[in-house]
C-alpha positions as CSV (number, residue, x, y, z in Angstrom):
1,M,0.0,0.0,0.0
2,S,1.4,3.4,-0.9
3,L,1.4,6.6,1.2
4,R,-1.7,8.8,0.9
5,I,-0.4,11.8,2.7
6,F,-0.6,14.0,-0.4
7,E,-4.3,13.3,-0.8
8,T,-4.9,15.6,2.3
9,D,-2.4,18.2,1.1
10,P,-1.9,18.0,-2.7
11,N,0.0,21.4,-2.7
12,A,2.8,19.7,-0.9
13,L,3.4,17.3,-3.8
14,P,6.6,18.1,-5.7
15,K,5.7,19.4,-9.2
16,T,7.0,17.5,-12.2
17,F,7.4,19.1,-15.6
18,S,7.4,17.3,-19.0
19,S,9.5,19.9,-20.7
20,D,13.3,19.8,-20.7
21,F,13.3,23.6,-20.6
22,V,13.1,25.4,-17.2
23,G,11.8,28.7,-18.7
24,R,11.1,30.8,-21.7
25,F,12.1,34.3,-22.7
26,R,9.3,36.4,-24.2
27,A,9.4,39.9,-25.8
28,G,5.8,40.7,-25.1
29,Q,2.5,39.7,-23.4
30,L,-1.2,39.8,-24.0
31,L,-3.2,42.6,-22.4
32,N,-7.0,42.6,-23.0
33,N,-6.3,39.9,-25.6
34,R,-4.0,42.3,-27.5
35,P,-0.3,41.6,-28.0
36,V,1.9,44.2,-26.4
37,A,5.6,44.6,-26.9
38,L,7.7,45.0,-23.7
39,P,10.9,47.1,-23.2
40,A,12.6,44.3,-21.2
41,W,12.5,40.5,-21.1
42,R,9.5,38.7,-19.7
43,I,10.6,35.2,-18.4
44,T,8.0,32.5,-17.8
45,T,8.6,29.3,-15.9
46,G,6.7,26.6,-14.0
47,D,9.3,26.3,-11.3
48,P,9.0,28.8,-8.3
49,E,12.7,28.5,-7.6
50,V,13.6,29.5,-11.1
51,A,11.2,32.4,-11.0
52,D,12.7,33.6,-7.8
53,A,16.2,33.2,-9.2
54,V,15.7,35.2,-12.4
55,A,13.9,37.9,-10.4
56,G,16.9,38.2,-8.2
57,L,19.2,38.4,-11.2
58,Y,17.2,40.7,-13.5
59,G,14.6,42.4,-11.4
60,G,10.8,42.1,-11.3
61,T,8.4,40.1,-9.1
62,P,7.3,36.5,-9.8
63,Q,3.6,36.3,-10.3
64,E,1.1,33.8,-11.8
65,W,-0.4,34.4,-15.2
66,E,-3.2,32.7,-17.0
67,T,-2.0,29.9,-19.3
68,T,-2.8,26.3,-20.1
69,K,0.9,25.5,-20.3
70,E,3.3,24.5,-17.5
71,D,5.1,27.9,-17.4
72,N,2.4,29.5,-15.2
73,R,4.7,32.0,-13.5
74,E,6.1,35.1,-15.1
75,V,8.7,37.7,-14.2
76,L,8.6,41.1,-15.9
77,T,12.3,41.8,-15.6
78,N,14.2,45.1,-15.9
79,A,16.7,43.6,-18.3
80,D,16.6,44.2,-22.0
81,S,19.9,42.3,-22.4
82,V,21.0,39.1,-20.8
83,R,24.2,37.2,-21.2
84,V,23.7,33.6,-22.1
85,I,25.7,30.5,-23.1
86,V,24.7,28.8,-26.4
87,E,26.2,25.4,-27.1
88,G,26.9,25.8,-30.8
89,A,24.8,26.3,-33.9
90,E,22.9,23.1,-33.2
91,A,21.2,24.9,-30.3
92,V,19.4,27.0,-32.9
93,S,16.6,25.5,-35.0
94,S,14.7,27.3,-37.7
95,R,11.9,26.8,-40.2
96,M,9.0,28.7,-41.8
97,A,5.6,27.6,-40.4
98,L,1.9,28.3,-40.7
99,Y,-0.2,27.2,-37.8
100,G,-3.9,26.4,-37.7
101,M,-6.3,25.5,-35.0
102,Q,-5.1,21.9,-35.0
103,G,-1.4,22.6,-35.2
104,V,1.1,23.2,-38.1
105,I,-0.5,23.4,-41.6
106,H,2.6,24.1,-43.6
107,A,6.3,23.9,-42.5
108,C,9.2,24.4,-44.9
109,D,12.8,25.7,-45.2
110,G,11.7,28.4,-47.6
111,V,12.2,26.2,-50.6
112,A,11.0,22.7,-49.8
113,F,8.4,21.2,-47.5
114,L,9.4,19.8,-44.1
115,E,5.8,19.0,-43.1
116,P,3.4,17.4,-43.7
117,E,5.6,14.3,-44.0
118,E,4.1,13.1,-47.2
119,D,5.2,16.3,-48.9
120,R,8.6,16.5,-47.4
121,G,11.2,17.5,-50.0
122,K,8.7,18.8,-52.5
123,P,8.7,22.5,-53.5
124,C,6.7,24.4,-51.0
125,G,5.5,27.1,-53.4
126,C,6.5,30.1,-51.2
127,P,7.5,33.3,-53.0
128,S,11.2,33.7,-53.7
129,D,11.1,37.5,-52.8
130,F,11.7,38.3,-49.1
131,K,9.1,41.1,-49.1
132,E,6.5,38.9,-50.8
133,R,7.1,36.2,-48.1
134,R,6.5,38.8,-45.4
135,A,3.4,40.1,-47.1
136,L,1.9,36.6,-47.5
137,A,2.6,35.8,-43.9
138,K,1.1,39.1,-42.7
139,S,-2.1,38.2,-44.6
140,G,-2.3,34.9,-42.8
141,R,-2.0,32.9,-45.9
142,G,1.7,32.1,-45.7
143,P,4.3,30.8,-43.2
144,K,6.4,33.0,-41.0
145,P,9.7,32.3,-39.3
146,D,9.7,29.8,-36.5
147,I,13.1,30.1,-34.8
148,R,14.0,28.4,-31.5
149,I,17.2,28.9,-29.4
150,S,18.3,26.9,-26.4
151,Y,20.7,28.4,-23.9
152,R,21.8,28.7,-20.2
153,L,22.1,31.9,-18.3
154,A,25.8,32.9,-18.0
155,D,24.9,34.3,-14.5
156,A,23.4,31.0,-13.3
157,P,24.1,28.1,-15.7
158,S,23.0,25.6,-13.1
159,L,19.4,26.8,-13.3
160,G,18.9,24.8,-16.4
161,V,18.1,25.3,-20.1
162,F,15.9,28.2,-21.3
163,R,14.4,28.8,-24.7
164,L,13.5,31.7,-26.9
165,V,10.9,31.1,-29.7
166,T,10.6,34.0,-32.1
167,S,8.9,34.7,-35.4
168,S,10.8,38.0,-35.9
169,W,11.7,38.8,-39.5
170,D,14.5,41.0,-38.2
171,F,16.0,38.1,-36.3
172,T,15.6,36.0,-39.4
173,R,17.8,38.4,-41.4
174,S,20.5,38.1,-38.7
175,L,20.4,34.3,-38.5
176,P,23.0,33.4,-41.2
177,A,25.6,35.6,-39.6
178,T,24.7,34.4,-36.1
179,L,25.1,30.7,-37.1
180,T,28.4,31.4,-38.8
181,A,29.7,33.1,-35.6
182,L,28.5,30.2,-33.4
183,D,30.3,27.7,-35.8
184,K,33.5,29.7,-35.5
185,V,33.5,29.4,-31.7
186,Q,33.5,25.6,-31.9
187,G,32.0,25.0,-28.5
188,P,29.9,26.8,-25.9
189,A,29.6,30.5,-26.9
190,L,29.1,33.5,-24.7
191,C,26.3,35.6,-26.2
192,D,24.1,38.6,-25.5
193,L,20.4,38.0,-26.0
194,Y,18.8,41.4,-26.2
195,L,15.9,43.4,-27.4
196,E,16.9,46.0,-30.0
197,L,14.9,49.2,-30.2
198,V,13.8,50.2,-33.8
199,E,12.3,53.6,-34.4
200,F,11.3,55.1,-37.8
201,T,8.7,57.3,-39.5
202,T,6.7,55.9,-42.4
203,S,6.2,57.7,-45.7
204,A,2.7,58.6,-44.3
205,G,4.3,60.4,-41.4
206,V,3.5,57.8,-38.8
207,D,6.0,57.2,-36.1
208,V,6.7,53.5,-35.5
209,T,8.6,52.0,-32.5
210,Y,9.1,48.4,-31.7
211,R,11.7,46.0,-30.3
212,H,12.9,42.7,-31.6
213,P,15.2,40.0,-30.2
214,L,18.8,39.6,-31.4
215,L,21.6,37.3,-30.4
216,K,25.1,38.7,-30.5
217,V,28.0,36.2,-30.2
218,R,30.8,37.5,-28.0
219,G,33.2,34.5,-28.2
220,P,34.0,31.3,-26.4
221,A,32.4,30.8,-23.0
222,P,35.0,31.3,-20.2
223,A,36.9,28.1,-19.3
224,D,35.6,28.0,-15.7
225,V,32.0,28.3,-16.9
226,E,32.4,25.8,-19.6
227,A,34.0,23.2,-17.3
228,A,31.1,23.5,-14.9
229,L,28.4,23.6,-17.6
230,P,26.1,20.6,-17.7
231,S,25.8,19.2,-21.2
232,L,23.0,20.4,-23.3
233,K,23.2,17.4,-25.6
234,K,20.2,15.7,-24.2
235,S,18.0,18.7,-24.9
236,L,19.5,19.2,-28.3
237,E,18.7,15.6,-29.3
238,E,15.0,16.2,-28.7
239,P,12.9,17.1,-31.7
240,P,13.1,21.0,-32.0
241,F,9.4,21.4,-33.0
């Protein structure tokens, strides 16, 4: 017969999480069902200890937010730039994807299908022109970037692996140079993950301001950090999507 002590106090039961990622970095949030960009990173997690740790490092107060996912705690930090450790170009996955109510409808590399499986390798039919790709995605009829980065915090690598998921076209433009820089490091790379401020005035005289994520590779991770760094290989072997 097993113990039944947690039947009387279920809140005392240790939480278990199915994801290999302890938290996620987000550049915005929903307010009144409308997406709002933020001036600093918002970090979500399902682990109270992780929430407390990132709040101690980057400011903010852990609080619960409404979600059906495991990362039901959020910290609105004061940091628009965080130093992270990325274990090579294999820690970055990318594709173009269009999602529907039941999941992915179309996934490609920009030239050939990745999903559905029966169409894998066939021409995806996406426009060759970058601006046309963006316009089709904006209309809801074409795929947009689906980029995912796994990393540890340079300030606290033992916390575990975090993830950024972004559909930013600006980040997509920077991706080839970022992957090249990660390859040159040939090992864990010290990087800055930051929100870049963009300001401009349209031809109609409208002022536009927004922020988008970027990853700047600084160089190899310090030897003492690299030696103590738990391997990311298990997480990297998991399917990226």
